[in-house]
N, C-alpha and C positions, 0 to 999 in steps of 0.2 A: 315382753320377757315371759318365759315359760314359768308355770307355777313351780315354786321351789319344792325340792325334796326335803322333808324334815330330816336332818343328819347330825352326830356328836362324838368326841374323844379327849389325854394329859401326858406328854414326854417331859417329866419333871426336870430333866436335864437341860431343857432349852433355856434356862436362865443363863447358860453359857453364851447364848447367842445375843447379839446386840439388840437392845430394845430402845427404839427411838422414843423421845418424849412426845406425848400427844399435845396437840394445840387446839385452840378453838377455831382454827381456820375454816373447818367445814361448815361452821354455822355463823361465822362472823359477818357474812353478807346480810344477815337478817337485822332488822331494827333492834337496837338494844333497849327499847323503851320498857320492855318487860324482862328485867334481868333474871327474875325467878324462873321464868319459862325457859330461858336459854340455859340456865343452870340445870334444870330438869332434863332438858334434851341432851345436854352434854353428859350427864350422869348415865342416862340410858345408853348413849353411844359407848361410854367406857365399859359398861357392863357387858354389852354385846361383844366388844373387842376382847375383853377378858375371857368371856365364855368360849369364843372360838380359838383363842390362843391356847387355852388349857385343853380344849378338845384335841387340837392338833398335837400338842405336846405329849399327851398321854398315848394316843394311837400310834404315833411314829416311834415313841420310845419302846413300847412293848414289842412291836414287830421287829425293830432293829436289834434289840437285845436278844431276841430269840435266834435270829440269824447269826449274829456274831458269836454268841455262846456256843452254837452248834459248831462253828468253825474252830473255835478256840479249844473246846474240850473233847472233840472227837479224836479217836486214835489217828495217828499220823498217816497210816496207810489209807484209812477211809477218807480223810481230808484230801490227800493227794489225788485220790481217784475222783473225788467230787470236783476239785479244782481243774483237773485235766479235762473232765467232761464239760465244765462250764466254759473253759477256754475254747473248746471245739465249737460250742454254740456262739462264741464271739468271733469265730473265724480263724482262730489260732490252732493250727493242727498239732503243734508240738511245743510244749513249754520247756524252757531251759531250767536247770536247777535253780538258778538265781531268780527267775520269774516265779517259780513255784513257791519259793520261800517268801517272796515279797507279796504275793497275791492277796493273802488275807488282810494285810495291812492296807493295801491299795483299796480293797473293797470297803474296809472300815472307814477309811478317810472319806471316800465319796458318799457313803451312806450318811455320814455326819454332815457333810456339806449339803447334800440334797435335803436332809431334814431341816437344816438352817434356812435354806432357800424357801421351802414350803412355809415354814413358820413365819418368816419375815414378810410373806405375801399376804398374811391374814388382814392386818390393818389397812394396807393400801387397797385391798379388795373391797373393804367396807367403805372406806372414805370415798372411793371412786363413784359409788352409786348412792351415797347417803342422801344427798340433796334431791335426787330424783325419786327416792322411795319414801323418805320421811314424811309423815303426815302430822302436822302440829296438833291436829284435833285428837290425836291419841292421848295427849295430856289431859283432855277433858273427860276421859273415861272410854272404856272399850265398847263404843257403840258400833253395832253392825260388824263386829269382828275386825275392827281396824288393826288392833295390835297383832292378832293372829295373821292377818294378811301381810302386814309389814314384816314380821319375823320370817314368815314363809318365803317372802321374796328374797330376804337376805340369805336364807338357807340355800336357796338355789344358786344365787350368785357366788357365794363363798365356795360351795361344793364345786362348781364349774371351774373357778379360778384355781383352786388348790389342785385339782386333777390336772389342769393345764401346767401348773408349776412342776408337778411330779414328772410329767412327760417331757417337759422342756429341759429338764436337767440332763436327760439322756445318760442315765447311770451306766448302762452297759458299754456305751461308746467311750465314756471317760475312763472306765476301768481298762478297756482294751488299749486306749492311747497310753495310759500310764504303764501298762505292762510292757509295751514296746520301748518306752523310755527307760524303764527300770533296768533293762538288760545292759544299758550303757552308762548308768549313773550310779556311781559307788556311794554317793551321799544320800541317795533317795531313800534307801531302806530305813535309815535312822529317822528321817522325817515322817515317813508313813507309819512307822511303828509308834511314834509319839501320838499321832492322830488316833490310832486305834486304842492305845492305852488310856488316853485322856477321855475318850468316849466311854470306855468300860468302867474306869475308876472314878468318874465324876460322882458327886454326892448322890444324885438321883439314881444312877446306875449301880450304886452300891446298896440299893434298897433291899429290904428283906426278901422281896420276891426274887430278885436277881441272884442274891447270895444263896438262897435256898435251892434254886434251880441249879446253880453251879455246883453246890455241894452234893446234889443228888446225882451228878453225872460221874459215873464210874468210868474212868478213862479206858479201861480194858474192855468193858462190856457195852459202852455207849455206842449207839447207832445213830448217826446224825439224821435229823428229820428234814432233809433237804432233797429237792429234786435235782436232776442232772443240769437243768437250766435254772438254778435257784435265784439268779438275779431277776429274771423275768417273772418268776413266781413271787418274789418279794415285792416287785412293783404292783403286781395284781393284788397281792394281799393287802398292802397299805391303802390302795385305792378302795378296796372293798371295806376295810376296817373303818376308814374315815366316813364313808357313806352310811354304814350301819350305825356307827356311833351317833352321827347327826340325826338319823332317823329315830333311834330308840330314845334319845334324850330330848327331843324337840319339845314335846308337850310339857315336860318338867321345866324346861327353859322358858317356855311361853308363860307358864303360871308364875314363875319367879319374876319375870319382867312386869307382868300384869300387877303383881303384888307391890312391886316397887313403885309403879305409877300411882296406885291407890294410896300408898303411904305418903308419896310426895304431894298428893292433892289434899290430904287431910290436914 
């Protein structure tokens, strides 16, 4: 396994996504003769999962809000030009009026679904490799940098798997497919609009940061900060954001876990 990139990020609204109960399955194969050590291991496991879920939550939330607020608050003429340009990058040379109206809601729906898929991949990514990376000697103290090496390994694994989940969703292809279906489905618009509104109006996305940004957007003067192929740009941005957050917060996370281990040992 390659050495991990230290990486960190919090999409507060991901509470809306289903969170599976955690079990002791990953460590149940070990002897239960020392329940205290098993409890300590499980607590570290939980802290690591929480850390990465909050990281992903924040990073995806911020970038998604920025994109959707641009689409919602820009003047109609500017948005229509952007959407037509994006459609061309998807291989659609001409949008019908119906497709043009539905496209922002389609984009919002799939951004929400992609975020949920990435978020839900965090714990399985950790569980998958826990037994091969975990070193029980960590609980005896951080001799020879064992905790640092352990967390670095996880950073690399989680980073790789999350990027794979982003790519696996194929955001642009799903938007293109729904645009084709939307032209023939009268009930689709209402469903897509509900996805978009639920994403924007959820408690986390009604945060001070989002509301302040929305209030600052003068509909007449606002110029959307989006490229002609803004979906590809969004994918690139969230990949970069996740990696940067993991990098910048890694040492803080390491010190927190190290402190927890010391507290448990005392």
